[in-house]
N, C-alpha and C positions, 0 to 999 in steps of 0.2 A: 531656264533661270533657276538658280539655287534657292533652297528654302530660305536662306538668309536674305537674299536679294528680294524675294517675294515679300518678306516681312518688312523690309525697308521701303519697298515701293508702294504698298497699299495706303498707308497713312498719308504719304505725299500726294497720291492720286486723289484721295478724299479731299485734302486741302485745296488742290487745284480746281476740283469741281466746285467747291464752295466759293472760292474766289471768283471764278468765272460767272457763277450764278449771281453772286452779290453785285458784281460790276454791272451786269445786265439790269438787275432790279434797280440799282441806283440811277441807271441811265433811262429809266422809264418803262422798262419791260413789264407788262402786266399779264403775261402768259402764266396761268396757274402752274404749268409744269416747271417753270423756272423757279418759282418759290418752293415747290415740292422738292425739286432737286437739291436746293440749298438746305432745306430742313432735314431731308433724309441723310444727306452726307454729313451734316453736323451731328446727327444722331449716331452715325457710324463712327465718327471721330470720338464721340462721347463713349461709345461702347468699347472702343480700342483703349482709350485712356483708363477706363474702369478695369479693363482686363490686365493692364500693366501696372495697376496700383496707383494711378494718378487720380484719386477720387476727387480731390479739391478742384483740379483743373476740369475734370469731367463735369462737375457741378456747375462751373462757370459756363461751359459750353451748353449745358442743358438750359440755363437761364437765357442764353442767346436764342435757342429754339423757341422758348416760351414767348419771347418778345414778338415773334412772328405768328403766334397761334391764332389770334383773332382774325388776322388777314387771311390765313389759310382757311379757317372755318367759313368765312364769308365767300371766298372763292368757290369752295366746294358747294356751299348752299346755292350760289348763283347757278352753278351747273345742274344741281339737283332740280331747281325750279324750272330750268329750261327743259329738262327731260320730262318733268311733270306737266309741261305745257300750262304753267300757272298763269293766272290773270296778269295782264300787263302791269297793273298797278302794283302787284306784289313784287314783280321783278324790278320795277322802277324803284321801289322802296329799298330793296336790297342793294341795288346798284348805287343808290345815293349813300347808303351806309358804308359800302365798300370804298367809294371815293373819299369819304371822310376819313376812314382808317388809313388809306394810302397817303393822304395829305398829312396826317398826324405823324406817320412813320417818316415821311420825307422831311418834315420840319425838325424832327428829332435826330435826323441823319443816322437812322438806325442801321442801315446797311453798312456804311463806312465804319461805324462803331463796332459792329460784329466782326468785320474784316480785321480790324486792329486787334481785337481780342484773339481771334484765331491765329493771326501771325505771331502774336506774342506768346500765347500759351500752348497751342496745339502742335508744337514741333518736337514733342518728346521723341528722342531717338529710340529705335527698337533695341531690345536686349541683345547683348553680344552672343548669347548662347541660345539657339533655337529650342534646345531641350527645356530650358527654363520656362519659355513661353508655353510649351506643350504642357508642362506641369501646372502652370497657371490656368490654362484652359480646363484641365481636368478638375482643378480645385473649384473653378467657377461653375462647372457643371454640377458638382456636388452641392455647392452652396445654393445655386438656383433651384435644384431639385428639392432640397430641404425646405427652402422658402415657399416653393410652389405647393409642396405637400401640406405644409402647415396652414397656408392660406386657404387651400381648398377644404381642409378639414374643418375650418370655421364657417364655411359657407352653408347656409340653410337651403331649403327648397326654393326660396325666392330671394336670391342674393340681392343686396342693395346696390344701387348704382355706384356708390363709392367703392364698394368691394370689387365690383367688376372693373372699375377704372384702375384700381391698384393691380388687378390681375392683368389687364391690358398692358400697363407699363412694364410689368415684369416680363410678360411674353415678348414685348418689343425688345427689351434689353437682351434677353436670351437669343432672340432671332439675329440681332445685329452682331452679337459676338460669334454666333455659329456661322454667319455669313463670312465673317472675317477669316474663319478657319477653312473655308471651302476648298482652297487649293493646298491644304496641308494634309499630311498623312493621316491625321486624326479627324478629318472632316466627317460630318454626318448630314449629307444632303437630304436624306429622307426626313430627318428631323426638321430641317429648315422649311421644307414644303408644308409639314404639319403646322409648324409655328405660323407660317404665313396665313394658313387657313383660319386658325384660331384668332389671329390678330385681325383678320378681315371681318370676322363675325363681331368681335368686340368693338372694332373700329366703326362699323356700320351703326351699331347701337349708340356709341358715344356721339357720332355725327348727328344722329336724329335727336338725341337729348339736346344738343346745341341748336338744331334747327327748330325744334318745338319751342325752346326758350325765345329764340329770335322772332318766331312767328307771333308769339304773344306780345313781345315788346313792340313790334311793328304793326300789330293788328292786321295780319295778313288774312286774306280770304281763303287761302290754302290751309289754314290751321287745322281744319277737321281731317283733311287728307294726311297731313304731316303727322297728326296724332295717331292715326290708324297705322301708318308705316312705323312710327315709334313703338307702338305696342307689339307689332310683329317682330321688330328687331329685338325688343326686350325679351320676348319669349325665346327667341333663338339664343340670345346671350345667356339667359338664365339656365338654359339647358346644357351649356358647356361644362360647368364644373363637375357634374355627376360622373362623366366618363373621361375627364381630362387627364387624370393620373395615368390610366392605362394607355390612352391615346398617345401621350408624349413619352411614355416609357419611364415613369418614375417608380423605381423599385422600392421595396420596403427597406427599412433600416436593418442592419447597420451599413449596408453598402448601397446607399442611395445613388442613383445615377440617371442621367438622361440618355436614352438610346434612340436610334433612328429607324429601326426595322422591326417587322413582325409584331405589329400591334393590332388589336381589334379595331374595326372602323368606329369612328365617333359619330353617333347618331344625334342629330339636332332636330328639334321640333320644327316641322314645316319644311324640312329638307328631304329630298328623296333618298332612300337607302341605296 
C-alpha cells in the first residue's frame, strides 16, 4: 500500500472502530474494553485532526471523549476494587454509582449523539501531498518539544497534580500523533514506547486521584488502602519530570526536537533500575 493510501486509510479505520464501539455501547454493551476502544480511537482521531490543522474539530472530538470520562473512571475503579479484593459493600456502592451513570448516559442518548458528531465532523480528507503531512509532523514535533521543555522547566521538586495532569495530556497528544506516523518513513517507534511508559505512570496517578475522591464520596472502607496506593503513585509521577527531557530526547534550542533513540534510562522512585 502506498504512503498516500496509508494516510487515507487510517482515519477511516479510526472512525469505523468508533462507530462499531458506539453501536455496541448503545445496545447495552457494558464491557469496559468497548468503552476504552471508543475513547482511544476518538483520541486518535483528535490527534490526527490536530496534526492536519483542524483544531476546532479536534476540540469538538475532545469534548465527546470528556462526556464518557466519568463512566470510564468508574469502570476502571470497579476493576481496581476487584483486584484489591475490597469489601463487598465497597464494590456494591461503586456498582450502584456505575449503574446510575450508565442510565444517565442512556437517557441523554450520548452514544448516538457522539456518533452523529463524528460522522459530521471527523471526515477530513487527507492532504493530497504526503510531503506536506511529513512537514506538519516535523513542525508538531518541534512544537511539542518546545511546550514540553517549557512545562518541565516550571516544575518544582514536588509538582502539583494539575501540572502533572497537563503533562499527561501533552504526552498523550504526542503519543497518538507519533502512533499515526508509525508506518511512515519518519516514524519513531522507540519514542512511542517511551511515551507509553510515561503516560502509564501519569495515568496510574490520575486514576488514583479519582479513586481517592470517589472513596471519600462513597465512604468506602478501602479508603486507607487507596490512599496508600495514591501516595505511591504520586511519588512515581513526581519523579518523572526530573529526567523526562533526556528520556524523550528534547534537545536544547535552537534545534528543539523529539527523537526516539539512544537516551539514558528514566529512573523512577520505587521502580527497579
